[in-house]
N, C-alpha and C positions, 0 to 999 in steps of 0.2 A: 592880180590878173596879168597875164602875159600877152602873147601875140593873138591876133585874130586870124583864124583859118578861113579863107574865102574860096578855096578850090580843093577839089578831091584829088588833085595831083600833089598835094602837100605830103612831105616825107612822113609826118606823124600819122596822117590818114592811112597811108600805105602800110605802115607798121601795125596799126589797129586792125586793119582788114586781115593781115597775115595772122595776127594773134587770135582773131575771131574764128578763122576758117581752118587753120592748120595745126594739128596736134604736135607735129614735129617741130614747128617753129616755136610753139609754146614751151616745149621741152628744152630747146636750145637757149631760149631767152630767160627761162625760169620765171616766166610771168604769164598772167592771164588777164582777161577783161571781165569786169562786172558792170552791170547796167542797172539803173533805177535808183530812186531815193532810198528804198529799204536796204538794198544791198550795200549802198554807199554808207549808210549809217551803221550797218553791221560790221563793216570792214575795219580791222584795227588800223588806226592812222599810220603807224610805223611801217605797214606793209604797202601803203599806196605810193606808187612811183609817179603817176601822172593823173591829173583830173582834167576831163574835157566836158564842157557844157555847151548847150546850144545857145544862140543869141537870145531866143525867147526865154529860156530857163533863167539866164543870167539877169534878165530885167524884171522878173517877177518878184515882188516884195517878200513873199512867203519863202523864197529860196535864199534870200540874202544871209540868213543866219547859218545856213549850211556851209557857206563859203568863207566865213570870217576867218582871217589869219591863215588862209590856205592859198597856195599857189595853184592857179588853174588857167586853162586855155579855153577861149571861146571860139566856137565854130558857127558859121552861118547855118541856119536850120537845115538847108538841103544837104550840106556837107555832113552834118551830124547824122542825119537820116541814112546817109550812105555808109556810115561807120557802124550803125546799129544793126543788131541781129533780131530785134523785136519788131513786131508789126506796128505797135504804137509807142515809139520811144518816149521816155519820160524826160529826156533832155540832159541827163548826166550819166557819164560812164568813167571808169577808172582802169588804169593799168595797175595790176596788183602783183607783188612779188610772191612767188609760191613758197609755202612753208616747207620746212624739212623736219623729218622725224627719224628716230632711231628704233629699229626693231628690238635691239637688245635692251634698250631702256623701257620700251613698252612691255616686254616680257617680265620686267622686274616688279610691275604693279601687282598689288595684292588681289587675288581672285579675279584675274582679268576676264573680260568677255570679248572675244574676237568674232568677227564675221568674215569668213573666207569666201571670196566670190570668184567663180570661174566663168570666163567668157560671157559675162553679162553684156548685152548689146544695146539695150534701150537706155538712152540718156535720162529719160524721166524716171525709169525704174531705179537707176543707180542713185539719182538725186533723192528720191523718196526714201530709199534704204538708208542713206546717210542721215537724213532728217529724223527718221524713226530711230536710228542707232543712238542719236543724241538723246532722244526722249527716253529710251530704255536704259541709258547709262552704259552703253557699250564702250569698250576701251579703244578699239580701232577697227578700221576696215583693212583687210589684207587682200589685195586684188592681183589676179593673174594678168600677165601681159596682154591676153586676148580680150580683156574688158574694155569697154568704151572709156575714153579719156574723161576723168572727173572734171577736167577744166573745160570740157565742151560747154559752150554758152548755155545750151538747154539744161545740162546737168547742173551747172552752177546756179541757175535760176531756181531749179526745183529743190535745191538744198535749203533754200530760204535762210541762208547764213550759217547753216551747220558746217559748211565746208571749212570755216575758220575754227571750229571747236571740236571736231571729231578727227583725230589723227588717222592717216591712211598711208599705205605704202603699196607700190607695185612691185611684183616679183617676176623674174624670168621663169622660175620653176616652183609651182605651188606644192609639188610633191616634197621638195626639200623643206618648205615652210611647215607643212604638216608634221614632218618628222621632227623638226625643231620644237614645235608646240608640244608634241608628245614627250620629248626629252625633258621638257620643263613641267611635266605632270599636268598638262592642260588636256582635258577630255575633248576629243575631236568627234563631233556628232554630224552625221550627214542626213539631211532630209531626203528620204528615198522611198519609193513605192514598195520596196522589198523589206522595209523596216519591220521588225518584230515587236517593237515597243512604241507605244504612243508617246509623243513628245512631252506630255504633262505627267508622265509616270517616271520621269528621270529626275534625280536629285542634282540641281544646279547650285545649291546653296554652299556646298563645300568645294573649295578649289576653283581653278580656272576652267573655262569652257570655250570651245570654238565651234561655231555653227557653219557648216559648209553648204553653200547654195550655188546651184549650177545655172547653165544657160537657159534662157526663157523657153526654148522649144526642145532642146536635147537633154536638159537636166545635167547632172554631174557625170563626168567621164568615169569609166570603169577604173582607170588608173588611180584616180583620187578616191573613189568609193572604197577601193581596197585598203587605202591608208586610214580610213575612218575606224575608230574604235567601237562606234555604236551607230547603227542605222535606226533612225527614228521616223515615225510617220505621223501625219496630221489626219485625224479621222474625217471622212467625207460622207455627207448625206447625198441622196440623189445619185445621179450618174456622173458626177464630176470626178475626174481622175487626178487632177492636179490643180494647184493654185498659181496665180501670178507670183513671180519670184519675189517681188517686194512685199506682197502680202504674207508669203511663207516666212520670209526673213523677219517680218514684224511680229508674227505669232510666236516664233521661237525666242526672239530676244525678250519679248514682254513676259513670256512664261518664266524665263530666268530672272527677270527683274521682279516679277511678282513674288517668287519664292524668296529672293534675297531681301525684299522689303518686309516680308512676314518674319524673317529671321531677326531683322533689326527691331 
């Protein structure tokens, strides 16, 4: 155990607030903040830069085992609450180093499954997509620069730990990404209302596949639709025209996973 933080004017407190609220600062520092017992236990220890706990948390016997052989800082409860982004803080948060991934290395994987996301704005949607991607065995998320920051505290919470296990990369130009995928014989499919083929009538068992999912309200831009090799659609009953982006992404990924499992 290190220092006791008794004021919100503390330097570490100010840094935590910056990391919680500003994507630009997170990019500059190459760190982000996680909160709660579950996320703490999911976080690879080698990525943790700083542990902060509330005074109450540090004194509870059931928490002692979590802190054995770990360096940590204790903050007065009111200080900890000021640093937290949750309504009911659990008393532990960490500064975590951002992982780094290589697109060229991801492309080398056998029969990869990529999810390409354009301008996704809802933090909860993105977190849910990442969690679903882990469940469906996706290789990675490839995100356009217009997408919400994956290190947004709301997004981090909604990944439920998948943020540590599903590779992801942000790109300035998704058009170039799609061209690179096609060069590597990866089938680029766009979920689109103009799709001629139902999503479950496509063979995803052989070779790699990339599913393109667009903005929650606008869908995929025409520029990227033109890059897709195949427009696919999800059948709809009733008067529904489209589904939530995370639901659509989940349906597509799990169909590919279902087919690949049957092959196995």
